[in-house]
FIDREN-537547 format. One line per field, with one value per residue (C-alpha): residue number from 1; residue in three letters; x, y, z. Coordinates in nm, 2 decimals, m for minus. Last residue first. Layout:
BEGIN
nr <- NUM  ...
rest <- ALA  ...
X <- X  ...
Y <- Y  ...
Z <- Z  ...
***
This chain:
BEGIN
nr <- 371  370  369  368  367  366  365  364  363  362  361  360  359  358  357  356  355  354  353  352  351  350  349  348  347  346  345  344  343  342  341  340  339  338  337  336  335  334  333  332  331  330  329  328  327  326  325  324  323  322  321  320  319  318  317  316  315  314  313  312  311  310  309  308  307  306  305  304  303  302  301  300  299  298  297  296  295  294  293  292  291  290  289  288  287  286  285  284  283  282  281  280  279  278  277  276  275  274  273  272  271  270  269  268  267  266  265  264  263  262  261  260  259  258  257  256  255  254  253  252  251  250  249  248  247  246  245  244  243  242  241  240  239  238  237  236  235  234  233  232  231  230  229  228  227  226  225  224  223  222  221  220  219  218  217  216  215  214  213  212  211  210  209  208  207  206  205  204  203  202  201  200  199  198  197  196  195  194  193  192  191  190  189  188  187  186  185  184  183  182  181  180  179  178  177  176  175  174  173  172  171  170  169  168  167  166  165  164  163  162  161  160  159  158  157  156  155  154  153  152  151  150  149  148  147  146  145  144  143  142  141  140  139  138  137  136  135  134  133  132  131  130  129  128  127  126  125  124  123  122  121  120  119  118  117  116  115  114  113  112  111  110  109  108  107  106  105  104  103  102  101  100  99  98  97  96  95  94  93  92  91  90  89  88  87  86  85  84  83  82  81  80  79  78  77  76  75  74  73  72  71  70  69  68  67  66  65  64  63  62  61  60  59  58  57  56  55  54  53  52  51  50  49  48  47  46  45  44  43  42  41  40  39  38  37  36  35  34  33  32  31  30  29  28  27  26  25  24  23  22  21  20  19  18  17  16  15  14  13  12  11  10  9  8  7  6  5  4  3  2  1
rest <- UNK  UNK  UNK  UNK  UNK  UNK  UNK  UNK  UNK  UNK  UNK  UNK  UNK  UNK  UNK  UNK  UNK  UNK  UNK  UNK  UNK  UNK  UNK  UNK  UNK  UNK  UNK  UNK  UNK  UNK  UNK  UNK  UNK  UNK  UNK  UNK  UNK  UNK  UNK  UNK  UNK  UNK  UNK  UNK  UNK  UNK  UNK  UNK  UNK  UNK  UNK  UNK  UNK  UNK  UNK  UNK  UNK  UNK  UNK  UNK  UNK  UNK  UNK  UNK  UNK  UNK  UNK  UNK  UNK  UNK  UNK  UNK  UNK  UNK  UNK  UNK  UNK  UNK  UNK  UNK  UNK  UNK  UNK  UNK  UNK  UNK  UNK  UNK  UNK  UNK  UNK  UNK  UNK  UNK  UNK  UNK  UNK  UNK  UNK  UNK  UNK  UNK  UNK  UNK  UNK  UNK  UNK  UNK  UNK  UNK  UNK  UNK  UNK  UNK  UNK  UNK  UNK  UNK  UNK  UNK  UNK  UNK  UNK  UNK  UNK  UNK  UNK  UNK  UNK  UNK  UNK  UNK  UNK  UNK  UNK  UNK  UNK  UNK  UNK  UNK  UNK  UNK  UNK  UNK  UNK  UNK  UNK  UNK  UNK  UNK  UNK  UNK  UNK  UNK  UNK  UNK  UNK  UNK  UNK  UNK  UNK  UNK  UNK  UNK  UNK  UNK  UNK  UNK  UNK  UNK  UNK  UNK  UNK  UNK  UNK  UNK  UNK  UNK  UNK  UNK  UNK  UNK  UNK  UNK  UNK  UNK  UNK  UNK  UNK  UNK  UNK  UNK  UNK  UNK  UNK  UNK  UNK  UNK  UNK  UNK  UNK  UNK  UNK  UNK  UNK  UNK  UNK  UNK  UNK  UNK  UNK  UNK  UNK  UNK  UNK  UNK  UNK  UNK  UNK  UNK  UNK  UNK  UNK  UNK  UNK  UNK  UNK  UNK  UNK  UNK  UNK  UNK  UNK  UNK  UNK  UNK  UNK  UNK  UNK  UNK  UNK  UNK  UNK  UNK  UNK  UNK  UNK  UNK  UNK  UNK  UNK  UNK  UNK  UNK  UNK  UNK  UNK  UNK  UNK  UNK  UNK  UNK  UNK  UNK  UNK  UNK  UNK  UNK  UNK  UNK  UNK  UNK  UNK  UNK  UNK  UNK  UNK  UNK  UNK  UNK  UNK  UNK  UNK  UNK  UNK  UNK  UNK  UNK  UNK  UNK  UNK  UNK  UNK  UNK  UNK  UNK  UNK  UNK  UNK  UNK  UNK  UNK  UNK  UNK  UNK  UNK  UNK  UNK  UNK  UNK  UNK  UNK  UNK  UNK  UNK  UNK  UNK  UNK  UNK  UNK  UNK  UNK  UNK  UNK  UNK  UNK  UNK  UNK  UNK  UNK  UNK  UNK  UNK  UNK  UNK  UNK  UNK  UNK  UNK  UNK  UNK  UNK  UNK  UNK  UNK  UNK  UNK  UNK  UNK  UNK  UNK  UNK  UNK  UNK  UNK  UNK  UNK  UNK  UNK  UNK  UNK  UNK  UNK  UNK  UNK  UNK  UNK  UNK  UNK  UNK  UNK
X <- 9.47  9.67  9.83  9.98  10.28  10.24  10.57  10.67  10.95  11.14  10.90  10.81  10.74  10.40  10.25  10.42  10.30  9.94  9.98  10.09  9.80  9.56  9.72  9.70  9.43  9.65  9.92  10.21  10.60  10.83  11.13  11.24  11.52  11.80  11.68  11.69  12.05  12.20  12.56  12.54  12.57  12.21  12.08  12.26  12.10  11.76  11.83  11.90  11.60  11.37  11.57  11.51  11.14  11.08  11.23  11.34  11.29  11.29  10.94  10.83  11.07  10.99  11.28  11.38  11.70  11.94  12.12  12.24  12.13  11.80  11.69  11.80  11.58  11.29  11.27  11.08  10.73  10.67  10.40  10.07  9.84  9.67  9.76  9.73  10.08  10.37  10.73  10.98  11.08  11.44  11.63  11.94  12.23  12.40  12.52  12.45  12.20  12.07  11.86  11.65  11.60  11.50  11.25  11.10  11.06  10.89  10.66  10.54  10.57  10.38  10.55  10.89  11.11  11.31  11.64  11.87  12.16  12.50  12.51  12.66  12.97  13.02  13.33  13.17  13.16  13.10  12.80  12.67  12.68  12.48  12.24  12.19  12.12  11.86  11.71  11.63  11.70  12.04  12.23  12.59  12.78  12.47  12.54  12.31  12.39  12.39  12.04  11.92  12.04  11.86  11.54  11.56  11.63  11.32  11.32  11.47  11.75  12.02  12.35  12.54  12.89  13.14  12.88  13.00  12.69  12.65  12.62  12.37  12.16  12.17  12.06  11.79  11.69  11.65  11.44  11.19  11.09  11.12  11.42  11.28  11.52  11.82  12.10  12.38  12.74  12.94  13.26  13.14  12.83  12.47  12.24  11.97  11.70  11.88  12.11  11.95  11.58  11.65  11.74  11.44  11.18  11.36  11.34  10.99  10.80  10.80  11.15  11.01  10.85  11.20  11.25  10.95  10.99  11.32  11.50  11.55  11.29  11.46  11.23  10.96  10.83  10.45  10.25  10.23  10.08  9.76  9.63  9.38  9.46  9.48  9.53  9.45  9.65  9.83  9.55  9.73  9.58  9.77  9.54  9.27  8.91  8.61  8.29  7.96  7.94  7.88  8.16  8.33  8.70  8.79  8.70  8.73  8.75  8.87  9.22  9.23  9.05  9.19  9.08  9.40  9.62  9.43  9.70  9.97  9.88  10.04  10.38  10.53  10.78  10.85  11.06  11.29  11.19  10.94  10.80  10.71  10.56  10.35  10.48  10.64  10.31  10.47  10.25  10.34  10.33  10.55  10.47  10.75  10.71  10.77  10.66  10.45  10.20  10.36  10.49  10.54  10.35  9.98  9.75  9.47  9.46  9.73  9.69  9.86  10.14  10.34  10.38  10.52  10.34  10.39  10.07  9.83  9.48  9.16  8.95  8.59  8.64  8.78  9.10  9.16  9.51  9.54  9.21  9.34  9.31  9.45  9.75  9.79  9.83  10.11  10.30  10.41  10.32  10.47  10.29  10.38  10.27  10.02  9.87  9.85  9.59  9.70  9.56  9.64  9.29  9.09  9.18  8.91  8.69  8.75  8.46  8.55  8.58  8.64  8.90  8.83  9.06  8.96  8.78  8.95  8.86  8.57  8.54  8.91  8.95  9.19  9.13  9.02  8.97  8.69  8.69
Y <- 7.00  6.89  6.56  6.49  6.27  6.04  5.93  5.58  5.53  5.21  5.02  4.65  4.58  4.44  4.72  4.98  4.81  4.80  5.16  5.25  5.04  5.25  5.57  5.46  5.71  5.99  5.87  5.67  5.69  5.41  5.32  5.66  5.60  5.66  6.00  6.13  6.08  6.31  6.44  6.52  6.90  6.96  6.69  6.85  7.18  7.00  6.90  7.26  7.40  7.15  7.21  7.59  7.63  7.27  7.26  6.90  6.68  6.39  6.48  6.34  6.14  5.95  5.88  5.58  5.63  5.38  5.46  5.10  5.07  5.26  5.10  4.76  4.83  4.94  4.60  4.69  4.66  4.94  4.86  4.96  5.06  5.39  5.57  5.26  5.20  5.43  5.42  5.68  5.53  5.62  5.39  5.57  5.39  5.51  5.15  4.93  4.93  4.62  4.50  4.81  4.79  4.43  4.52  4.80  4.56  4.30  4.56  4.65  4.95  4.91  5.00  4.98  5.28  5.20  5.39  5.20  5.40  5.37  5.00  4.72  4.73  4.36  4.38  4.65  4.46  4.12  4.23  4.43  4.11  3.91  4.20  4.22  3.84  3.87  4.18  3.98  4.00  4.16  4.45  4.57  4.89  5.09  5.40  5.43  5.11  4.89  5.02  4.96  4.60  4.55  4.69  4.46  4.16  4.21  4.11  4.44  4.54  4.79  4.81  5.14  5.09  5.37  5.65  5.97  6.20  6.15  5.77  5.81  6.04  5.82  5.52  5.73  5.81  5.45  5.40  5.67  5.56  5.19  5.02  4.89  4.87  5.10  5.00  5.26  5.22  5.53  5.66  6.01  6.11  6.02  6.26  5.99  6.26  6.51  6.33  5.99  6.06  6.38  6.18  5.95  6.22  6.47  6.23  6.10  6.42  6.72  6.63  6.37  6.64  6.76  6.47  6.52  6.90  6.91  7.21  7.49  7.72  7.71  7.62  7.81  7.62  7.61  7.46  7.79  7.95  7.75  7.51  7.53  7.23  7.14  6.82  6.62  6.34  6.62  6.65  6.93  7.00  6.69  6.47  6.70  6.69  6.67  6.87  6.73  6.37  6.45  6.70  6.98  7.08  7.41  7.28  7.55  7.46  7.82  7.73  7.47  7.13  6.78  6.64  6.42  6.73  6.92  6.93  7.03  7.40  7.37  7.32  6.99  6.96  7.33  7.27  7.56  7.74  7.98  7.70  7.51  7.80  7.92  8.20  8.05  7.90  7.58  7.33  6.96  6.79  7.06  7.13  7.19  7.51  7.66  8.03  8.15  8.34  8.46  8.29  8.37  8.69  8.59  8.84  8.81  8.50  8.38  8.23  7.98  7.86  7.58  7.23  6.98  6.74  6.48  6.46  6.27  6.16  6.36  6.27  6.16  6.10  6.25  6.05  5.76  5.65  5.27  5.29  5.12  5.43  5.65  5.42  5.38  5.76  5.74  5.50  5.76  5.78  6.11  6.38  6.57  6.87  7.01  7.34  7.54  7.79  7.98  8.06  8.32  8.48  8.30  8.08  8.00  7.70  7.36  7.15  6.78  6.52  6.18  5.90  5.63  5.46  5.11  5.03  4.95  5.28  5.45  5.74  5.76  6.01  6.04  6.38  6.54  6.92  7.15  7.53
Z <- m1.20  m0.90  m0.82  m0.48  m0.44  m0.14  0.02  0.15  0.40  0.50  0.29  0.25  0.62  0.56  0.78  0.55  0.24  0.37  0.45  0.10  m0.04  0.17  0.04  m0.33  m0.43  m0.31  m0.54  m0.41  m0.39  m0.30  m0.09  0.04  0.29  0.04  m0.08  0.28  0.39  0.65  0.64  0.27  0.31  0.19  0.42  0.71  0.62  0.62  0.98  1.07  0.88  1.08  1.40  1.43  1.40  1.48  1.83  1.87  2.17  1.92  1.81  2.14  2.35  2.67  2.91  3.13  3.32  3.47  3.80  3.83  4.19  4.13  3.81  3.95  4.25  4.03  3.85  3.53  3.39  3.14  2.89  3.06  2.77  2.86  2.54  2.32  2.18  2.08  1.98  2.11  2.45  2.52  2.76  2.91  3.07  3.40  3.46  3.16  2.88  2.69  2.98  2.99  2.61  2.63  2.91  2.70  2.41  2.63  2.79  2.44  2.21  1.88  1.55  1.72  1.79  2.11  2.15  2.39  2.54  2.69  2.59  2.80  3.03  2.98  2.77  2.55  2.22  2.39  2.60  2.30  2.09  2.34  2.38  2.00  1.97  2.25  2.09  1.78  1.40  1.44  1.29  1.36  1.27  1.19  0.98  0.68  0.48  0.79  0.88  0.52  0.54  0.88  0.73  0.43  0.66  0.87  1.23  1.34  1.58  1.50  1.70  1.66  1.80  1.82  1.85  1.69  1.70  1.33  1.37  1.65  1.44  1.14  1.35  1.51  1.15  1.06  1.38  1.29  0.94  1.03  1.19  1.52  1.82  1.81  2.04  2.11  2.22  2.29  2.14  2.06  2.26  2.23  2.42  2.44  2.42  2.19  1.94  1.95  1.99  1.79  1.48  1.51  1.58  1.35  1.06  1.12  1.17  0.94  0.82  0.59  0.36  0.28  0.04  m0.19  m0.12  m0.31  m0.16  m0.41  m0.25  0.09  0.38  0.57  0.87  0.91  1.19  1.38  1.07  1.13  0.87  0.58  0.35  m0.01  m0.21  0.10  0.27  0.47  0.73  0.92  1.27  1.39  1.18  1.04  1.18  0.96  1.03  0.88  0.77  0.40  0.40  0.59  0.63  0.79  1.14  1.40  1.77  1.84  1.75  1.47  1.49  1.47  1.80  1.79  1.75  2.03  2.30  2.05  2.10  2.45  2.29  2.39  2.10  2.14  2.45  2.45  2.76  2.59  2.38  2.69  2.89  2.60  2.37  2.06  1.93  1.80  1.62  1.65  1.32  1.18  0.81  0.57  0.37  0.03  0.03  m0.26  m0.05  0.28  0.59  0.96  0.98  0.94  1.11  0.85  0.64  0.40  0.05  m0.17  0.05  m0.12  0.00  0.25  0.47  0.75  0.95  0.72  0.78  0.73  1.03  1.08  1.37  1.69  1.78  2.01  1.94  1.91  1.71  1.39  1.17  1.45  1.52  1.14  1.11  1.37  1.13  0.89  0.52  0.43  0.23  m0.08  m0.29  m0.04  m0.16  0.16  0.26  0.57  0.91  1.18  1.15  0.88  0.58  0.33  0.40  0.24  0.10  0.09  m0.19  m0.04  m0.06  0.20  0.45  0.53  0.86  1.19  1.36  1.18  0.94  0.82  0.54  0.25  0.08  m0.24  m0.22  m0.32  m0.26
***
Protein backbone atom coordinates (compact mmCIF):
# COMPACT_ATOMS: atom_id res chain seq x y z
CA UNK A 1 0.00 0.00 0.00
CA UNK A 2 1.02 3.65 -0.33
CA UNK A 3 1.68 6.07 2.52
CA UNK A 4 2.81 9.67 2.72
CA UNK A 5 5.67 10.26 5.14
CA UNK A 6 8.13 12.89 6.37
CA UNK A 7 11.65 11.72 5.52
CA UNK A 8 15.17 12.92 6.29
CA UNK A 9 17.66 11.98 3.57
CA UNK A 10 20.73 13.83 4.79
CA UNK A 11 21.64 15.37 8.14
CA UNK A 12 21.25 19.12 8.09
CA UNK A 13 18.91 19.16 5.09
CA UNK A 14 15.17 19.98 5.26
CA UNK A 15 12.62 17.26 5.90
CA UNK A 16 10.85 16.07 2.74
CA UNK A 17 7.34 14.68 2.31
CA UNK A 18 7.43 11.54 0.14
CA UNK A 19 5.08 8.79 -0.97
CA UNK A 20 6.45 5.41 0.06
CA UNK A 21 5.45 1.80 -0.48
CA UNK A 22 4.53 -0.02 2.73
CA UNK A 23 4.73 -3.81 2.99
CA UNK A 24 2.13 -5.95 4.76
CA UNK A 25 2.77 -6.98 8.39
CA UNK A 26 4.71 -10.20 8.90
CA UNK A 27 5.36 -12.32 11.99
CA UNK A 28 4.86 -10.30 15.17
CA UNK A 29 4.06 -7.12 13.24
CA UNK A 30 0.98 -4.91 12.90
CA UNK A 31 -0.30 -2.33 10.46
CA UNK A 32 -1.22 0.87 12.27
CA UNK A 33 -3.15 3.84 10.96
CA UNK A 34 -1.46 6.72 12.70
CA UNK A 35 -3.90 9.39 13.79
CA UNK A 36 -1.46 11.63 15.66
CA UNK A 37 2.27 12.13 16.14
CA UNK A 38 4.19 14.26 18.61
CA UNK A 39 6.89 16.71 17.56
CA UNK A 40 9.66 15.72 19.97
CA UNK A 41 13.20 17.09 20.00
CA UNK A 42 14.90 13.72 19.49
CA UNK A 43 13.85 13.78 15.83
CA UNK A 44 15.73 17.07 15.51
CA UNK A 45 18.83 15.31 16.84
CA UNK A 46 18.55 12.86 13.93
CA UNK A 47 17.73 15.51 11.33
CA UNK A 48 20.67 17.65 12.48
CA UNK A 49 23.10 14.76 12.84
CA UNK A 50 23.53 14.92 16.63
CA UNK A 51 22.40 11.30 16.70
CA UNK A 52 23.93 9.30 13.87
CA UNK A 53 21.08 7.30 12.36
CA UNK A 54 20.86 5.17 9.24
CA UNK A 55 19.36 7.33 6.49
CA UNK A 56 16.98 7.71 4.75
CA UNK A 57 14.63 7.57 7.71
CA UNK A 58 10.95 8.25 8.30
CA UNK A 59 10.93 10.54 11.32
CA UNK A 60 8.56 10.54 14.26
CA UNK A 61 8.77 8.46 17.43
CA UNK A 62 5.70 9.59 19.36
CA UNK A 63 2.62 8.07 17.82
CA UNK A 64 -0.94 6.99 18.48
CA UNK A 65 -3.44 5.35 16.21
CA UNK A 66 -5.66 2.39 15.43
CA UNK A 67 -4.55 -1.13 14.51
CA UNK A 68 -5.76 -1.98 11.00
CA UNK A 69 -4.29 -5.47 10.57
CA UNK A 70 -2.13 -7.92 12.52
CA UNK A 71 0.41 -10.40 11.24
CA UNK A 72 0.92 -14.02 12.32
CA UNK A 73 1.76 -14.57 15.98
CA UNK A 74 0.49 -11.22 17.24
CA UNK A 75 -1.07 -11.53 20.70
CA UNK A 76 -0.72 -8.09 22.30
CA UNK A 77 -3.25 -6.26 20.15
CA UNK A 78 -5.97 -6.93 17.59
CA UNK A 79 -7.51 -5.04 14.68
CA UNK A 80 -9.52 -2.07 15.90
CA UNK A 81 -7.50 -1.52 19.08
CA UNK A 82 -6.48 2.02 19.97
CA UNK A 83 -2.80 2.14 20.86
CA UNK A 84 -0.06 4.47 22.01
CA UNK A 85 3.34 3.59 20.61
CA UNK A 86 6.28 3.15 22.95
CA UNK A 87 9.42 4.70 21.47
CA UNK A 88 11.43 1.94 23.17
CA UNK A 89 9.98 -1.49 22.33
CA UNK A 90 9.65 -3.98 25.15
CA UNK A 91 10.08 -7.68 24.45
CA UNK A 92 9.27 -8.78 28.00
CA UNK A 93 11.88 -11.55 28.02
CA UNK A 94 15.36 -10.03 27.79
CA UNK A 95 17.40 -9.55 30.96
CA UNK A 96 16.33 -5.92 31.32
CA UNK A 97 12.61 -6.39 30.72
CA UNK A 98 12.63 -9.36 33.06
CA UNK A 99 14.04 -7.31 35.95
CA UNK A 100 11.74 -4.34 35.42
CA UNK A 101 13.95 -2.13 33.24
CA UNK A 102 11.91 -2.08 30.03
CA UNK A 103 13.34 1.32 29.07
CA UNK A 104 16.61 -0.40 28.19
CA UNK A 105 15.09 -3.45 26.48
CA UNK A 106 17.58 -5.15 24.16
CA UNK A 107 15.21 -4.53 21.23
CA UNK A 108 15.89 -0.82 21.62
CA UNK A 109 19.45 -1.27 20.38
CA UNK A 110 18.35 -0.77 16.76
CA UNK A 111 16.07 2.25 17.12
CA UNK A 112 18.54 4.46 15.21
CA UNK A 113 18.97 1.83 12.50
CA UNK A 114 15.22 1.91 11.99
CA UNK A 115 14.59 -1.68 11.01
CA UNK A 116 12.33 -4.32 12.52
CA UNK A 117 13.65 -7.65 13.87
CA UNK A 118 15.47 -9.56 11.15
CA UNK A 119 16.74 -6.27 9.68
CA UNK A 120 13.45 -5.83 7.86
CA UNK A 121 12.47 -2.50 6.32
CA UNK A 122 8.72 -2.33 5.59
CA UNK A 123 9.11 1.11 3.91
CA UNK A 124 10.61 1.38 0.44
CA UNK A 125 10.86 4.25 -2.03
CA UNK A 126 13.07 5.99 -4.58
CA UNK A 127 16.14 5.54 -2.36
CA UNK A 128 15.55 1.86 -1.60
CA UNK A 129 14.87 0.81 1.99
CA UNK A 130 13.80 3.46 4.48
CA UNK A 131 14.32 3.13 8.21
CA UNK A 132 11.75 4.31 10.77
CA UNK A 133 12.71 6.42 13.75
CA UNK A 134 12.63 4.21 16.86
CA UNK A 135 11.16 1.43 14.68
CA UNK A 136 7.99 3.56 14.43
CA UNK A 137 8.22 6.40 11.88
CA UNK A 138 5.08 8.12 13.17
CA UNK A 139 5.32 10.98 10.65
CA UNK A 140 3.59 8.67 8.20
CA UNK A 141 -0.08 8.03 7.56
CA UNK A 142 0.44 4.31 8.07
CA UNK A 143 3.20 2.17 9.53
CA UNK A 144 4.14 -1.46 9.97
CA UNK A 145 5.60 -1.82 13.44
CA UNK A 146 6.34 -4.60 15.91
CA UNK A 147 3.70 -5.56 18.46
CA UNK A 148 6.32 -4.94 21.17
CA UNK A 149 6.02 -1.22 20.41
CA UNK A 150 2.25 -1.17 21.01
CA UNK A 151 0.42 -0.35 24.24
CA UNK A 152 -3.36 -0.74 24.08
CA UNK A 153 -5.31 2.16 25.63
CA UNK A 154 -8.96 2.82 26.39
CA UNK A 155 -11.06 3.58 23.31
CA UNK A 156 -12.50 6.72 24.92
CA UNK A 157 -9.10 8.34 25.49
CA UNK A 158 -8.46 11.24 23.07
CA UNK A 159 -5.53 10.04 20.99
CA UNK A 160 -4.47 13.61 20.21
CA UNK A 161 -3.56 13.92 23.91
CA UNK A 162 -2.56 10.32 24.63
CA UNK A 163 0.06 10.46 21.85
CA UNK A 164 2.36 12.48 24.15
CA UNK A 165 2.61 9.56 26.57
CA UNK A 166 4.67 7.58 24.04
CA UNK A 167 7.83 9.52 24.93
CA UNK A 168 7.89 13.06 26.29
CA UNK A 169 5.47 12.77 29.18
CA UNK A 170 6.84 9.60 30.80
CA UNK A 171 10.42 10.69 30.07
CA UNK A 172 9.93 13.91 32.04
CA UNK A 173 7.52 12.56 34.62
CA UNK A 174 9.67 9.51 35.29
CA UNK A 175 12.87 11.58 35.47
CA UNK A 176 11.36 13.15 38.59
CA UNK A 177 9.28 10.34 40.07
CA UNK A 178 11.54 7.39 39.24
CA UNK A 179 15.10 8.53 38.51
CA UNK A 180 15.32 11.45 40.95
CA UNK A 181 12.98 9.63 43.35
CA UNK A 182 11.45 12.93 44.46
CA UNK A 183 9.87 12.78 47.90
CA UNK A 184 7.39 15.04 49.72
CA UNK A 185 8.95 18.22 51.07
CA UNK A 186 12.01 18.15 48.83
CA UNK A 187 13.49 20.87 46.63
CA UNK A 188 13.88 20.14 42.92
CA UNK A 189 15.41 22.16 40.09
CA UNK A 190 14.29 21.43 36.51
CA UNK A 191 16.49 22.94 33.81
CA UNK A 192 14.93 23.28 30.34
CA UNK A 193 11.14 23.57 30.15
CA UNK A 194 10.30 21.91 26.86
CA UNK A 195 8.20 18.82 26.20
CA UNK A 196 10.20 16.78 28.72
CA UNK A 197 10.98 19.43 31.32
CA UNK A 198 7.37 20.54 31.73
CA UNK A 199 6.48 16.96 32.67
CA UNK A 200 9.40 16.73 35.09
CA UNK A 201 7.81 19.77 36.74
CA UNK A 202 4.46 17.97 36.86
CA UNK A 203 6.08 14.82 38.21
CA UNK A 204 7.94 16.67 40.96
CA UNK A 205 4.77 18.49 41.95
CA UNK A 206 2.76 15.26 42.05
CA UNK A 207 5.48 13.56 44.14
CA UNK A 208 5.07 16.29 46.76
CA UNK A 209 8.13 18.51 46.31
CA UNK A 210 7.93 21.66 48.44
CA UNK A 211 9.94 23.77 46.01
CA UNK A 212 9.96 23.13 42.25
CA UNK A 213 12.36 25.59 40.64
CA UNK A 214 12.14 25.85 36.85
CA UNK A 215 14.94 27.27 34.70
CA UNK A 216 14.41 28.42 31.11
CA UNK A 217 15.49 31.55 29.21
CA UNK A 218 12.07 31.90 27.53
CA UNK A 219 9.30 33.69 29.39
CA UNK A 220 6.51 31.61 27.84
CA UNK A 221 8.17 28.42 29.08
CA UNK A 222 8.59 29.84 32.58
CA UNK A 223 4.95 30.90 32.65
CA UNK A 224 3.83 27.41 31.62
CA UNK A 225 6.01 25.88 34.33
CA UNK A 226 4.39 28.09 36.98
CA UNK A 227 0.96 27.16 35.65
CA UNK A 228 1.64 23.42 35.94
CA UNK A 229 3.35 23.09 39.29
CA UNK A 230 6.57 25.08 39.57
CA UNK A 231 6.84 27.28 42.67
CA UNK A 232 9.61 29.46 41.21
CA UNK A 233 10.93 30.11 37.72
CA UNK A 234 14.11 31.83 36.56
CA UNK A 235 15.81 32.67 33.28
CA UNK A 236 19.25 31.48 34.38
CA UNK A 237 20.71 28.75 36.55
CA UNK A 238 22.63 31.37 38.53
CA UNK A 239 19.40 33.05 39.59
CA UNK A 240 17.89 29.67 40.44
CA UNK A 241 20.87 28.58 42.55
CA UNK A 242 20.77 31.86 44.49
CA UNK A 243 17.06 31.36 45.22
CA UNK A 244 17.56 27.69 46.16
CA UNK A 245 20.29 28.74 48.61
CA UNK A 246 17.82 31.08 50.32
CA UNK A 247 14.87 28.68 50.20
CA UNK A 248 16.82 25.81 51.78
CA UNK A 249 19.01 27.87 54.15
CA UNK A 250 22.07 26.66 52.33
CA UNK A 251 21.15 22.97 52.17
CA UNK A 252 20.54 23.23 48.40
CA UNK A 253 18.30 21.12 46.18
CA UNK A 254 17.69 17.42 46.66
CA UNK A 255 17.74 16.87 42.91
CA UNK A 256 18.40 18.68 39.65
CA UNK A 257 16.70 17.31 36.54
CA UNK A 258 18.40 18.45 33.34
CA UNK A 259 16.22 18.43 30.22
CA UNK A 260 17.76 20.97 27.80
CA UNK A 261 17.63 20.75 24.01
CA UNK A 262 21.40 20.06 23.98
CA UNK A 263 23.22 18.89 27.11
CA UNK A 264 26.42 20.83 27.77
CA UNK A 265 29.15 20.73 30.41
CA UNK A 266 27.94 24.10 31.72
CA UNK A 267 24.40 22.82 32.24
CA UNK A 268 25.68 19.71 34.02
CA UNK A 269 27.93 21.86 36.18
CA UNK A 270 25.03 24.11 37.15
CA UNK A 271 22.95 21.08 38.11
CA UNK A 272 25.84 19.72 40.18
CA UNK A 273 26.19 23.05 42.01
CA UNK A 274 22.44 23.30 42.61
CA UNK A 275 22.22 20.09 44.66
CA UNK A 276 23.49 19.65 48.19
CA UNK A 277 24.83 16.72 50.17
CA UNK A 278 23.40 13.45 48.92
CA UNK A 279 21.84 15.27 45.98
CA UNK A 280 21.01 13.63 42.66
CA UNK A 281 21.70 15.13 39.23
CA UNK A 282 19.55 13.52 36.52
CA UNK A 283 20.75 13.80 32.89
CA UNK A 284 17.79 13.36 30.54
CA UNK A 285 18.70 15.72 27.67
CA UNK A 286 20.98 14.57 24.85
CA UNK A 287 23.86 15.75 22.70
CA UNK A 288 26.12 13.97 20.22
CA UNK A 289 26.64 10.44 21.50
CA UNK A 290 30.39 10.81 22.10
CA UNK A 291 30.31 14.50 23.11
CA UNK A 292 32.14 14.91 26.48
CA UNK A 293 29.81 17.02 28.60
CA UNK A 294 30.48 15.97 32.20
CA UNK A 295 33.43 17.82 33.74
CA UNK A 296 33.02 17.84 37.52
CA UNK A 297 35.22 17.89 40.64
CA UNK A 298 35.31 14.25 41.68
CA UNK A 299 36.43 15.05 45.22
CA UNK A 300 33.31 17.15 45.81
CA UNK A 301 31.25 14.31 44.32
CA UNK A 302 32.80 11.95 46.86
CA UNK A 303 32.81 14.17 49.95
CA UNK A 304 29.22 15.35 49.41
CA UNK A 305 28.01 11.94 48.21
CA UNK A 306 26.39 13.43 45.16
CA UNK A 307 25.08 11.18 42.39
CA UNK A 308 24.98 11.64 38.62
CA UNK A 309 22.34 9.49 36.89
CA UNK A 310 21.27 9.01 33.30
CA UNK A 311 17.57 8.58 32.62
CA UNK A 312 16.02 6.99 29.52
CA UNK A 313 12.23 7.03 29.14
CA UNK A 314 12.13 8.25 32.73
CA UNK A 315 13.07 4.72 33.89
CA UNK A 316 9.47 3.80 33.03
CA UNK A 317 8.12 0.40 32.06
CA UNK A 318 5.85 1.28 29.12
CA UNK A 319 3.49 -1.69 29.34
CA UNK A 320 2.41 -0.59 32.83
CA UNK A 321 3.43 3.06 33.07
CA UNK A 322 1.80 4.35 29.87
CA UNK A 323 -1.66 3.22 31.08
CA UNK A 324 -0.85 4.42 34.61
CA UNK A 325 0.12 7.90 33.47
CA UNK A 326 -2.93 8.09 31.21
CA UNK A 327 -5.00 7.17 34.26
CA UNK A 328 -3.56 10.20 36.05
CA UNK A 329 -4.62 12.31 33.07
CA UNK A 330 -8.14 10.88 33.30
CA UNK A 331 -8.27 11.70 37.02
CA UNK A 332 -7.02 15.26 36.47
CA UNK A 333 -3.71 14.73 38.26
CA UNK A 334 -1.65 15.19 35.08
CA UNK A 335 -2.26 17.89 32.49
CA UNK A 336 -1.92 17.07 28.79
CA UNK A 337 -4.34 19.46 27.07
CA UNK A 338 -2.55 22.44 28.59
CA UNK A 339 0.90 21.57 27.22
CA UNK A 340 -0.19 21.30 23.56
CA UNK A 341 0.52 24.67 21.98
CA UNK A 342 -0.39 23.97 18.36
CA UNK A 343 -1.33 21.21 15.90
CA UNK A 344 0.10 20.70 12.40
CA UNK A 345 -0.60 18.67 9.27
CA UNK A 346 1.97 16.25 7.89
CA UNK A 347 2.93 18.82 5.27
CA UNK A 348 3.73 21.25 8.10
CA UNK A 349 6.23 19.02 9.94
CA UNK A 350 9.20 21.21 9.02
CA UNK A 351 7.29 24.29 10.18
CA UNK A 352 6.51 22.49 13.43
CA UNK A 353 10.18 21.85 14.08
CA UNK A 354 11.09 25.41 13.18
CA UNK A 355 8.56 26.53 15.81
CA UNK A 356 10.01 24.06 18.32
CA UNK A 357 13.55 25.34 17.80
CA UNK A 358 12.32 28.94 18.03
CA UNK A 359 10.81 28.14 21.43
CA UNK A 360 7.25 28.92 20.35
CA UNK A 361 5.76 25.59 21.45
CA UNK A 362 5.79 23.56 24.62
CA UNK A 363 4.41 20.69 22.55
CA UNK A 364 3.28 20.44 18.94
CA UNK A 365 1.18 17.57 17.58
CA UNK A 366 0.77 16.35 13.99
CA UNK A 367 -2.79 15.42 13.05
CA UNK A 368 -2.79 12.88 10.22
CA UNK A 369 -5.28 13.17 7.41
CA UNK A 370 -6.64 10.06 5.69
CA UNK A 371 -8.77 9.70 2.59
